[in-house]
N, CA, C, O and CB atoms as a CASP TS submission, in Angstrom:
PFRMAT TS
TARGET T0000
AUTHOR 0000-0000-0000
METHOD Language model
MODEL 1
PARENT N/A
ATOM      1  N   MET     1       0.891 -12.473  24.757  1.00  0.00           N
ATOM      2  CA  MET     1       0.204 -12.769  25.634  1.00  0.00           C
ATOM      3  C   MET     1      -1.164 -12.125  25.904  1.00  0.00           C
ATOM      4  O   MET     1      -1.362 -10.965  25.542  1.00  0.00           O
ATOM      5  CB  MET     1       0.930 -12.693  26.481  1.00  0.00           C
ATOM      6  N   GLY     2      -2.076 -12.810  26.501  1.00  0.00           N
ATOM      7  CA  GLY     2      -3.641 -12.066  26.740  1.00  0.00           C
ATOM      8  C   GLY     2      -4.238 -12.581  27.492  1.00  0.00           C
ATOM      9  O   GLY     2      -3.666 -13.374  28.240  1.00  0.00           O
ATOM     10  N   PRO     3      -5.486 -12.377  27.601  1.00  0.00           N
ATOM     11  CA  PRO     3      -6.149 -12.586  28.949  1.00  0.00           C
ATOM     12  C   PRO     3      -6.231 -14.244  29.182  1.00  0.00           C
ATOM     13  O   PRO     3      -6.340 -14.716  30.313  1.00  0.00           O
ATOM     14  CB  PRO     3      -7.755 -11.834  28.957  1.00  0.00           C
ATOM     15  N   ARG     4      -6.169 -15.011  28.057  1.00  0.00           N
ATOM     16  CA  ARG     4      -6.266 -16.462  28.354  1.00  0.00           C
ATOM     17  C   ARG     4      -4.874 -17.258  28.146  1.00  0.00           C
ATOM     18  O   ARG     4      -4.762 -18.403  27.709  1.00  0.00           O
ATOM     19  CB  ARG     4      -7.387 -17.085  27.412  1.00  0.00           C
ATOM     20  N   GLY     5      -3.970 -16.501  28.508  1.00  0.00           N
ATOM     21  CA  GLY     5      -2.626 -16.769  28.503  1.00  0.00           C
ATOM     22  C   GLY     5      -1.517 -16.573  27.308  1.00  0.00           C
ATOM     23  O   GLY     5      -1.733 -15.636  26.540  1.00  0.00           O
ATOM     24  N   SER     6      -0.478 -17.287  27.110  1.00  0.00           N
ATOM     25  CA  SER     6       0.208 -16.984  26.143  1.00  0.00           C
ATOM     26  C   SER     6       0.322 -18.108  25.285  1.00  0.00           C
ATOM     27  O   SER     6      -0.231 -19.174  25.554  1.00  0.00           O
ATOM     28  CB  SER     6       1.320 -16.484  26.527  1.00  0.00           C
ATOM     29  N   GLY     7       1.189 -17.884  23.998  1.00  0.00           N
ATOM     30  CA  GLY     7       1.261 -18.857  23.086  1.00  0.00           C
ATOM     31  C   GLY     7       2.488 -18.678  22.022  1.00  0.00           C
ATOM     32  O   GLY     7       2.984 -17.555  21.931  1.00  0.00           O
ATOM     33  N   TYR     8       2.998 -19.744  21.208  1.00  0.00           N
ATOM     34  CA  TYR     8       3.741 -19.204  20.244  1.00  0.00           C
ATOM     35  C   TYR     8       3.115 -19.862  18.894  1.00  0.00           C
ATOM     36  O   TYR     8       2.160 -20.637  18.867  1.00  0.00           O
ATOM     37  CB  TYR     8       5.295 -19.477  20.514  1.00  0.00           C
ATOM     38  N   GLY     9       3.933 -19.338  17.671  1.00  0.00           N
ATOM     39  CA  GLY     9       3.888 -20.058  16.378  1.00  0.00           C
ATOM     40  C   GLY     9       3.368 -19.145  15.674  1.00  0.00           C
ATOM     41  O   GLY     9       2.855 -18.144  16.176  1.00  0.00           O
ATOM     42  N   HIS    10       3.441 -19.406  14.202  1.00  0.00           N
ATOM     43  CA  HIS    10       2.976 -18.588  13.133  1.00  0.00           C
ATOM     44  C   HIS    10       1.403 -18.678  12.959  1.00  0.00           C
ATOM     45  O   HIS    10       0.832 -17.680  12.517  1.00  0.00           O
ATOM     46  CB  HIS    10       3.701 -19.007  11.844  1.00  0.00           C
ATOM     47  N   GLN    11       0.665 -19.802  13.275  1.00  0.00           N
ATOM     48  CA  GLN    11      -0.810 -19.716  12.932  1.00  0.00           C
ATOM     49  C   GLN    11      -1.455 -19.372  14.183  1.00  0.00           C
ATOM     50  O   GLN    11      -2.604 -18.942  14.078  1.00  0.00           O
ATOM     51  CB  GLN    11      -1.430 -21.057  12.323  1.00  0.00           C
ATOM     52  N   LEU    12      -0.956 -19.471  15.356  1.00  0.00           N
ATOM     53  CA  LEU    12      -1.815 -18.645  16.357  1.00  0.00           C
ATOM     54  C   LEU    12      -1.320 -16.952  16.201  1.00  0.00           C
ATOM     55  O   LEU    12      -2.190 -16.115  16.440  1.00  0.00           O
ATOM     56  CB  LEU    12      -1.510 -19.302  18.096  1.00  0.00           C
ATOM     57  N   ARG    13      -0.275 -16.590  15.902  1.00  0.00           N
ATOM     58  CA  ARG    13      -0.116 -15.309  15.463  1.00  0.00           C
ATOM     59  C   ARG    13      -1.326 -14.784  14.462  1.00  0.00           C
ATOM     60  O   ARG    13      -2.205 -13.973  14.751  1.00  0.00           O
ATOM     61  CB  ARG    13       1.241 -15.266  14.803  1.00  0.00           C
ATOM     62  N   ARG    14      -1.109 -15.533  13.092  1.00  0.00           N
ATOM     63  CA  ARG    14      -2.202 -15.140  12.051  1.00  0.00           C
ATOM     64  C   ARG    14      -3.585 -15.275  12.570  1.00  0.00           C
ATOM     65  O   ARG    14      -4.445 -14.556  12.062  1.00  0.00           O
ATOM     66  CB  ARG    14      -2.111 -16.013  10.777  1.00  0.00           C
ATOM     67  N   ASP    15      -3.872 -15.998  13.395  1.00  0.00           N
ATOM     68  CA  ASP    15      -5.369 -16.093  13.921  1.00  0.00           C
ATOM     69  C   ASP    15      -5.702 -14.743  14.597  1.00  0.00           C
ATOM     70  O   ASP    15      -6.615 -13.960  14.335  1.00  0.00           O
ATOM     71  CB  ASP    15      -5.587 -17.365  15.051  1.00  0.00           C
ATOM     72  N   TRP    16      -4.735 -14.670  15.526  1.00  0.00           N
ATOM     73  CA  TRP    16      -4.970 -13.226  16.713  1.00  0.00           C
ATOM     74  C   TRP    16      -5.189 -12.018  15.677  1.00  0.00           C
ATOM     75  O   TRP    16      -6.226 -11.355  15.681  1.00  0.00           O
ATOM     76  CB  TRP    16      -3.278 -12.764  17.929  1.00  0.00           C
ATOM     77  N   MET    17      -3.959 -11.754  14.652  1.00  0.00           N
ATOM     78  CA  MET    17      -4.075 -10.664  13.684  1.00  0.00           C
ATOM     79  C   MET    17      -5.591 -10.760  13.193  1.00  0.00           C
ATOM     80  O   MET    17      -6.428  -9.861  13.268  1.00  0.00           O
ATOM     81  CB  MET    17      -2.956 -10.816  12.430  1.00  0.00           C
ATOM     82  N   ALA    18      -5.761 -12.020  12.685  1.00  0.00           N
ATOM     83  CA  ALA    18      -7.141 -11.394  12.151  1.00  0.00           C
ATOM     84  C   ALA    18      -8.517 -11.249  12.689  1.00  0.00           C
ATOM     85  O   ALA    18      -9.516 -10.714  12.206  1.00  0.00           O
ATOM     86  CB  ALA    18      -7.421 -11.978  11.171  1.00  0.00           C
ATOM     87  N   ARG    19      -8.278 -11.963  13.999  1.00  0.00           N
ATOM     88  CA  ARG    19      -9.638 -11.285  15.078  1.00  0.00           C
ATOM     89  C   ARG    19      -9.439 -10.264  15.512  1.00  0.00           C
ATOM     90  O   ARG    19     -10.445  -9.697  15.937  1.00  0.00           O
ATOM     91  CB  ARG    19     -10.047 -11.922  16.344  1.00  0.00           C
ATOM     92  N   ALA    20      -8.056  -9.480  15.643  1.00  0.00           N
ATOM     93  CA  ALA    20      -7.993  -8.000  16.110  1.00  0.00           C
ATOM     94  C   ALA    20      -8.077  -6.941  15.135  1.00  0.00           C
ATOM     95  O   ALA    20      -7.886  -5.785  15.515  1.00  0.00           O
ATOM     96  CB  ALA    20      -6.781  -7.745  16.792  1.00  0.00           C
ATOM     97  N   GLY    21      -8.395  -7.239  13.667  1.00  0.00           N
ATOM     98  CA  GLY    21      -8.398  -6.780  13.126  1.00  0.00           C
ATOM     99  C   GLY    21      -7.136  -5.659  12.147  1.00  0.00           C
ATOM    100  O   GLY    21      -7.243  -4.637  11.471  1.00  0.00           O
ATOM    101  N   LEU    22      -6.256  -6.361  12.472  1.00  0.00           N
ATOM    102  CA  LEU    22      -4.677  -5.704  12.230  1.00  0.00           C
ATOM    103  C   LEU    22      -4.498  -5.745  11.053  1.00  0.00           C
ATOM    104  O   LEU    22      -4.651  -6.870  10.578  1.00  0.00           O
ATOM    105  CB  LEU    22      -3.422  -6.366  12.835  1.00  0.00           C
ATOM    106  N   THR    23      -4.140  -4.706  10.131  1.00  0.00           N
ATOM    107  CA  THR    23      -3.776  -4.822   9.024  1.00  0.00           C
ATOM    108  C   THR    23      -2.380  -4.298   9.028  1.00  0.00           C
ATOM    109  O   THR    23      -2.007  -3.383   9.763  1.00  0.00           O
ATOM    110  CB  THR    23      -4.663  -4.271   8.187  1.00  0.00           C
ATOM    111  N   LEU    24      -1.537  -5.003   8.061  1.00  0.00           N
ATOM    112  CA  LEU    24       0.249  -4.503   7.969  1.00  0.00           C
ATOM    113  C   LEU    24       0.328  -4.310   6.359  1.00  0.00           C
ATOM    114  O   LEU    24      -0.163  -5.023   5.485  1.00  0.00           O
ATOM    115  CB  LEU    24       1.680  -5.994   8.610  1.00  0.00           C
ATOM    116  N   GLU    25       1.022  -3.241   6.251  1.00  0.00           N
ATOM    117  CA  GLU    25       1.367  -3.322   4.606  1.00  0.00           C
ATOM    118  C   GLU    25       3.040  -3.433   4.965  1.00  0.00           C
ATOM    119  O   GLU    25       3.746  -3.027   5.888  1.00  0.00           O
ATOM    120  CB  GLU    25       0.783  -1.634   3.421  1.00  0.00           C
ATOM    121  N   ILE    26       3.247  -4.140   3.828  1.00  0.00           N
ATOM    122  CA  ILE    26       4.754  -4.393   4.031  1.00  0.00           C
ATOM    123  C   ILE    26       5.447  -3.564   3.144  1.00  0.00           C
ATOM    124  O   ILE    26       5.155  -3.581   1.948  1.00  0.00           O
ATOM    125  CB  ILE    26       5.204  -5.846   3.796  1.00  0.00           C
ATOM    126  N   GLN    27       6.567  -2.647   3.700  1.00  0.00           N
ATOM    127  CA  GLN    27       6.905  -1.923   3.149  1.00  0.00           C
ATOM    128  C   GLN    27       8.488  -2.060   2.059  1.00  0.00           C
ATOM    129  O   GLN    27       8.746  -1.651   0.927  1.00  0.00           O
ATOM    130  CB  GLN    27       6.745  -1.144   4.119  1.00  0.00           C
ATOM    131  N   ARG    28       9.328  -2.890   3.155  1.00  0.00           N
ATOM    132  CA  ARG    28      10.368  -3.657   2.732  1.00  0.00           C
ATOM    133  C   ARG    28      10.901  -4.861   3.073  1.00  0.00           C
ATOM    134  O   ARG    28      10.661  -5.165   4.242  1.00  0.00           O
ATOM    135  CB  ARG    28      11.121  -3.103   2.800  1.00  0.00           C
ATOM    136  N   THR    29      11.504  -5.606   2.493  1.00  0.00           N
ATOM    137  CA  THR    29      11.818  -7.203   3.030  1.00  0.00           C
ATOM    138  C   THR    29      13.277  -7.441   3.160  1.00  0.00           C
ATOM    139  O   THR    29      13.863  -7.414   2.078  1.00  0.00           O
ATOM    140  CB  THR    29      11.255  -8.414   1.952  1.00  0.00           C
ATOM    141  N   PHE    30      13.966  -7.653   4.131  1.00  0.00           N
ATOM    142  CA  PHE    30      15.634  -8.097   4.317  1.00  0.00           C
ATOM    143  C   PHE    30      15.244  -9.543   4.599  1.00  0.00           C
ATOM    144  O   PHE    30      14.396  -9.986   5.373  1.00  0.00           O
ATOM    145  CB  PHE    30      16.710  -7.251   5.776  1.00  0.00           C
ATOM    146  N   ALA    31      16.230 -10.274   3.624  1.00  0.00           N
ATOM    147  CA  ALA    31      16.462 -11.651   4.426  1.00  0.00           C
ATOM    148  C   ALA    31      17.835 -12.307   3.885  1.00  0.00           C
ATOM    149  O   ALA    31      18.404 -12.111   2.811  1.00  0.00           O
ATOM    150  CB  ALA    31      15.110 -12.794   4.160  1.00  0.00           C
ATOM    151  N   ARG    32      18.205 -13.181   5.008  1.00  0.00           N
ATOM    152  CA  ARG    32      19.540 -13.853   4.516  1.00  0.00           C
ATOM    153  C   ARG    32      19.571 -15.031   5.168  1.00  0.00           C
ATOM    154  O   ARG    32      19.562 -14.876   6.389  1.00  0.00           O
ATOM    155  CB  ARG    32      20.874 -13.083   4.789  1.00  0.00           C
ATOM    156  N   GLU    33      19.617 -16.630   4.654  1.00  0.00           N
ATOM    157  CA  GLU    33      19.351 -17.598   5.164  1.00  0.00           C
ATOM    158  C   GLU    33      18.298 -17.850   5.951  1.00  0.00           C
ATOM    159  O   GLU    33      17.215 -17.997   5.386  1.00  0.00           O
ATOM    160  CB  GLU    33      20.138 -17.821   5.583  1.00  0.00           C
ATOM    161  N   LYS    34      18.360 -17.957   7.383  1.00  0.00           N
ATOM    162  CA  LYS    34      16.732 -18.537   8.211  1.00  0.00           C
ATOM    163  C   LYS    34      16.348 -17.192   8.739  1.00  0.00           C
ATOM    164  O   LYS    34      15.407 -17.302   9.525  1.00  0.00           O
ATOM    165  CB  LYS    34      16.842 -19.910   9.801  1.00  0.00           C
ATOM    166  N   THR    35      16.747 -15.976   8.580  1.00  0.00           N
ATOM    167  CA  THR    35      16.480 -14.858   8.944  1.00  0.00           C
ATOM    168  C   THR    35      15.451 -13.872   8.087  1.00  0.00           C
ATOM    169  O   THR    35      15.713 -14.007   6.892  1.00  0.00           O
ATOM    170  CB  THR    35      17.652 -14.405   9.097  1.00  0.00           C
ATOM    171  N   VAL    36      14.725 -13.236   8.227  1.00  0.00           N
ATOM    172  CA  VAL    36      13.772 -12.446   7.560  1.00  0.00           C
ATOM    173  C   VAL    36      13.169 -11.460   8.507  1.00  0.00           C
ATOM    174  O   VAL    36      12.655 -11.646   9.610  1.00  0.00           O
ATOM    175  CB  VAL    36      12.736 -13.291   6.939  1.00  0.00           C
ATOM    176  N   VAL    37      13.401 -10.101   7.648  1.00  0.00           N
ATOM    177  CA  VAL    37      12.843  -8.643   8.620  1.00  0.00           C
ATOM    178  C   VAL    37      12.201  -8.067   7.651  1.00  0.00           C
ATOM    179  O   VAL    37      12.657  -8.037   6.509  1.00  0.00           O
ATOM    180  CB  VAL    37      14.023  -7.448   9.337  1.00  0.00           C
ATOM    181  N   MET    38      11.102  -7.556   7.973  1.00  0.00           N
ATOM    182  CA  MET    38      10.096  -6.840   7.322  1.00  0.00           C
ATOM    183  C   MET    38       9.607  -5.477   7.848  1.00  0.00           C
ATOM    184  O   MET    38       8.894  -5.377   8.846  1.00  0.00           O
ATOM    185  CB  MET    38       9.052  -7.664   7.263  1.00  0.00           C
ATOM    186  N   ALA    39      10.049  -4.403   7.088  1.00  0.00           N
ATOM    187  CA  ALA    39       9.557  -3.007   7.563  1.00  0.00           C
ATOM    188  C   ALA    39       7.872  -2.854   7.160  1.00  0.00           C
ATOM    189  O   ALA    39       7.597  -2.893   5.961  1.00  0.00           O
ATOM    190  CB  ALA    39      10.559  -1.714   6.725  1.00  0.00           C
ATOM    191  N   GLN    40       6.991  -2.719   7.946  1.00  0.00           N
ATOM    192  CA  GLN    40       5.801  -2.901   7.792  1.00  0.00           C
ATOM    193  C   GLN    40       5.158  -1.416   8.164  1.00  0.00           C
ATOM    194  O   GLN    40       5.911  -0.645   8.759  1.00  0.00           O
ATOM    195  CB  GLN    40       5.379  -4.123   8.601  1.00  0.00           C
ATOM    196  N   HIS    41       3.944  -1.009   7.883  1.00  0.00           N
ATOM    197  CA  HIS    41       3.151   0.140   8.419  1.00  0.00           C
ATOM    198  C   HIS    41       1.657  -0.445   8.629  1.00  0.00           C
ATOM    199  O   HIS    41       0.904  -0.962   7.803  1.00  0.00           O
ATOM    200  CB  HIS    41       3.184   1.479   7.340  1.00  0.00           C
ATOM    201  N   GLY    42       1.491  -0.206   9.927  1.00  0.00           N
ATOM    202  CA  GLY    42       0.222  -0.647  10.568  1.00  0.00           C
ATOM    203  C   GLY    42      -0.483   0.271  11.424  1.00  0.00           C
ATOM    204  O   GLY    42       0.089   1.264  11.874  1.00  0.00           O
ATOM    205  N   ILE    43      -1.680   0.009  11.678  1.00  0.00           N
ATOM    206  CA  ILE    43      -2.422   1.123  12.889  1.00  0.00           C
ATOM    207  C   ILE    43      -2.274   0.649  13.971  1.00  0.00           C
ATOM    208  O   ILE    43      -2.708  -0.428  14.379  1.00  0.00           O
ATOM    209  CB  ILE    43      -3.961   1.439  12.883  1.00  0.00           C
ATOM    210  N   ARG    44      -1.445   1.673  14.692  1.00  0.00           N
ATOM    211  CA  ARG    44      -1.315   1.541  16.242  1.00  0.00           C
ATOM    212  C   ARG    44      -2.509   0.998  17.039  1.00  0.00           C
ATOM    213  O   ARG    44      -3.624   1.512  16.950  1.00  0.00           O
ATOM    214  CB  ARG    44      -1.025   2.900  16.825  1.00  0.00           C
ATOM    215  N   PHE    45      -2.285   0.121  17.688  1.00  0.00           N
ATOM    216  CA  PHE    45      -3.653  -0.413  18.688  1.00  0.00           C
ATOM    217  C   PHE    45      -2.902  -0.950  19.803  1.00  0.00           C
ATOM    218  O   PHE    45      -1.695  -1.021  19.573  1.00  0.00           O
ATOM    219  CB  PHE    45      -4.802  -1.751  17.991  1.00  0.00           C
ATOM    220  N   ALA    46      -3.225  -1.301  20.804  1.00  0.00           N
ATOM    221  CA  ALA    46      -3.120  -1.923  21.874  1.00  0.00           C
ATOM    222  C   ALA    46      -4.339  -2.021  22.662  1.00  0.00           C
ATOM    223  O   ALA    46      -5.323  -1.284  22.600  1.00  0.00           O
ATOM    224  CB  ALA    46      -2.176  -1.415  22.503  1.00  0.00           C
ATOM    225  N   ARG    47      -4.080  -3.355  23.651  1.00  0.00           N
ATOM    226  CA  ARG    47      -5.054  -4.133  24.295  1.00  0.00           C
ATOM    227  C   ARG    47      -4.936  -3.805  25.858  1.00  0.00           C
ATOM    228  O   ARG    47      -3.850  -3.949  26.419  1.00  0.00           O
ATOM    229  CB  ARG    47      -4.838  -5.685  23.948  1.00  0.00           C
ATOM    230  N   PHE    48      -5.928  -3.416  26.467  1.00  0.00           N
ATOM    231  CA  PHE    48      -5.966  -3.158  27.754  1.00  0.00           C
ATOM    232  C   PHE    48      -7.184  -3.738  28.737  1.00  0.00           C
ATOM    233  O   PHE    48      -8.356  -3.711  28.363  1.00  0.00           O
ATOM    234  CB  PHE    48      -5.912  -1.805  27.759  1.00  0.00           C
ATOM    235  N   ASP    49      -6.784  -4.257  30.012  1.00  0.00           N
ATOM    236  CA  ASP    49      -7.854  -4.851  30.766  1.00  0.00           C
ATOM    237  C   ASP    49      -9.156  -4.175  31.336  1.00  0.00           C
ATOM    238  O   ASP    49     -10.105  -4.732  31.887  1.00  0.00           O
ATOM    239  CB  ASP    49      -7.264  -5.336  31.759  1.00  0.00           C
ATOM    240  N   ASP    50      -8.995  -3.017  31.103  1.00  0.00           N
ATOM    241  CA  ASP    50     -10.252  -2.101  31.405  1.00  0.00           C
ATOM    242  C   ASP    50      -9.946  -0.779  30.390  1.00  0.00           C
ATOM    243  O   ASP    50      -8.938  -0.530  29.729  1.00  0.00           O
ATOM    244  CB  ASP    50     -10.357  -1.607  33.256  1.00  0.00           C
ATOM    245  N   LEU    51     -11.288   0.012  30.538  1.00  0.00           N
ATOM    246  CA  LEU    51     -11.354   1.351  30.023  1.00  0.00           C
ATOM    247  C   LEU    51     -10.756   2.377  30.685  1.00  0.00           C
ATOM    248  O   LEU    51     -10.233   3.293  30.049  1.00  0.00           O
ATOM    249  CB  LEU    51     -12.539   1.711  29.879  1.00  0.00           C
ATOM    250  N   GLU    52     -10.759   2.352  31.887  1.00  0.00           N
ATOM    251  CA  GLU    52      -9.954   3.378  32.633  1.00  0.00           C
ATOM    252  C   GLU    52      -8.474   3.564  32.268  1.00  0.00           C
ATOM    253  O   GLU    52      -7.936   4.671  32.233  1.00  0.00           O
ATOM    254  CB  GLU    52      -9.998   3.045  34.050  1.00  0.00           C
ATOM    255  N   SER    53      -7.669   2.058  31.919  1.00  0.00           N
ATOM    256  CA  SER    53      -6.362   2.099  31.661  1.00  0.00           C
ATOM    257  C   SER    53      -6.017   2.774  30.188  1.00  0.00           C
ATOM    258  O   SER    53      -5.138   3.574  29.868  1.00  0.00           O
ATOM    259  CB  SER    53      -5.873   0.689  31.805  1.00  0.00           C
ATOM    260  N   ALA    54      -7.045   2.140  29.434  1.00  0.00           N
ATOM    261  CA  ALA    54      -7.005   2.495  28.046  1.00  0.00           C
ATOM    262  C   ALA    54      -6.978   4.034  27.587  1.00  0.00           C
ATOM    263  O   ALA    54      -6.234   4.543  26.749  1.00  0.00           O
ATOM    264  CB  ALA    54      -8.146   1.875  27.476  1.00  0.00           C
ATOM    265  N   LEU    55      -8.116   4.722  28.456  1.00  0.00           N
ATOM    266  CA  LEU    55      -8.381   5.952  28.713  1.00  0.00           C
ATOM    267  C   LEU    55      -7.145   6.947  28.996  1.00  0.00           C
ATOM    268  O   LEU    55      -7.100   8.056  28.463  1.00  0.00           O
ATOM    269  CB  LEU    55      -9.255   5.884  29.746  1.00  0.00           C
ATOM    270  N   LYS    56      -6.375   6.588  29.668  1.00  0.00           N
ATOM    271  CA  LYS    56      -5.191   7.001  30.627  1.00  0.00           C
ATOM    272  C   LYS    56      -3.831   7.258  29.633  1.00  0.00           C
ATOM    273  O   LYS    56      -3.156   8.239  29.322  1.00  0.00           O
ATOM    274  CB  LYS    56      -4.870   5.652  31.859  1.00  0.00           C
ATOM    275  N   ASP    57      -3.823   5.728  29.300  1.00  0.00           N
ATOM    276  CA  ASP    57      -2.664   5.814  28.170  1.00  0.00           C
ATOM    277  C   ASP    57      -2.938   6.584  26.906  1.00  0.00           C
ATOM    278  O   ASP    57      -1.907   6.691  26.242  1.00  0.00           O
ATOM    279  CB  ASP    57      -2.302   4.413  27.678  1.00  0.00           C
ATOM    280  N   GLY    58      -3.842   7.077  26.428  1.00  0.00           N
ATOM    281  CA  GLY    58      -4.276   7.751  25.282  1.00  0.00           C
ATOM    282  C   GLY    58      -4.613   9.447  25.795  1.00  0.00           C
ATOM    283  O   GLY    58      -4.987  10.351  25.048  1.00  0.00           O
ATOM    284  N   ASP    59      -4.370   9.537  27.190  1.00  0.00           N
ATOM    285  CA  ASP    59      -4.475  10.887  27.812  1.00  0.00           C
ATOM    286  C   ASP    59      -5.788  11.199  27.469  1.00  0.00           C
ATOM    287  O   ASP    59      -5.976  12.373  27.150  1.00  0.00           O
ATOM    288  CB  ASP    59      -3.442  11.981  27.337  1.00  0.00           C
ATOM    289  N   LEU    60      -6.923  10.303  27.450  1.00  0.00           N
ATOM    290  CA  LEU    60      -8.562  10.821  27.298  1.00  0.00           C
ATOM    291  C   LEU    60      -9.505  10.809  28.538  1.00  0.00           C
ATOM    292  O   LEU    60      -9.212  10.019  29.436  1.00  0.00           O
ATOM    293  CB  LEU    60      -9.355   9.855  26.245  1.00  0.00           C
ATOM    294  N   ALA    61     -10.169  11.284  28.629  1.00  0.00           N
ATOM    295  CA  ALA    61     -11.217  11.197  29.726  1.00  0.00           C
ATOM    296  C   ALA    61     -12.573  11.321  29.293  1.00  0.00           C
ATOM    297  O   ALA    61     -12.860  11.875  28.231  1.00  0.00           O
ATOM    298  CB  ALA    61     -11.020  12.212  30.728  1.00  0.00           C
ATOM    299  N   GLU    62     -13.620  10.714  30.253  1.00  0.00           N
ATOM    300  CA  GLU    62     -14.857  10.696  29.794  1.00  0.00           C
ATOM    301  C   GLU    62     -15.385  11.583  28.994  1.00  0.00           C
ATOM    302  O   GLU    62     -16.324  11.327  28.241  1.00  0.00           O
ATOM    303  CB  GLU    62     -15.520  10.642  30.611  1.00  0.00           C
ATOM    304  N   VAL    63     -14.865  12.617  29.082  1.00  0.00           N
ATOM    305  CA  VAL    63     -15.370  14.197  28.434  1.00  0.00           C
ATOM    306  C   VAL    63     -15.067  14.189  26.747  1.00  0.00           C
ATOM    307  O   VAL    63     -15.429  14.994  25.889  1.00  0.00           O
ATOM    308  CB  VAL    63     -14.266  15.709  29.254  1.00  0.00           C
ATOM    309  N   ASP    64     -14.419  13.197  26.660  1.00  0.00           N
ATOM    310  CA  ASP    64     -13.655  13.272  25.297  1.00  0.00           C
ATOM    311  C   ASP    64     -14.597  12.120  24.386  1.00  0.00           C
ATOM    312  O   ASP    64     -14.406  11.816  23.209  1.00  0.00           O
ATOM    313  CB  ASP    64     -11.756  12.785  25.488  1.00  0.00           C
ATOM    314  N   LYS    65     -15.641  11.597  25.287  1.00  0.00           N
ATOM    315  CA  LYS    65     -16.443  10.620  24.458  1.00  0.00           C
ATOM    316  C   LYS    65     -17.275  11.244  23.370  1.00  0.00           C
ATOM    317  O   LYS    65     -17.916  12.279  23.556  1.00  0.00           O
ATOM    318  CB  LYS    65     -17.369   9.834  25.340  1.00  0.00           C
ATOM    319  N   LEU    66     -17.250  10.595  22.242  1.00  0.00           N
ATOM    320  CA  LEU    66     -17.961  11.076  21.098  1.00  0.00           C
ATOM    321  C   LEU    66     -19.112  10.573  21.135  1.00  0.00           C
ATOM    322  O   LEU    66     -19.385   9.408  21.425  1.00  0.00           O
ATOM    323  CB  LEU    66     -17.417  10.840  19.897  1.00  0.00           C
ATOM    324  N   LYS    67     -20.197  11.840  20.702  1.00  0.00           N
ATOM    325  CA  LYS    67     -21.994  11.314  20.574  1.00  0.00           C
ATOM    326  C   LYS    67     -22.413  10.341  19.792  1.00  0.00           C
ATOM    327  O   LYS    67     -23.609  10.049  19.757  1.00  0.00           O
ATOM    328  CB  LYS    67     -22.955  12.329  20.033  1.00  0.00           C
TER
END
């Protein structure tokens, strides 16, 4: 779900991850029949509607801005 609505599907997710710059490293994979679970390591990121919300979530303020 995002500012342009929501969607489903593998290709939609691949496209979104590429645009978001998300990189995941697969650590372990489990599978049986039609079910697959992957343990992955990735960089934590989140999307916010505005800067104020993002700073609040990160417990940051304007004084924490890097020069």
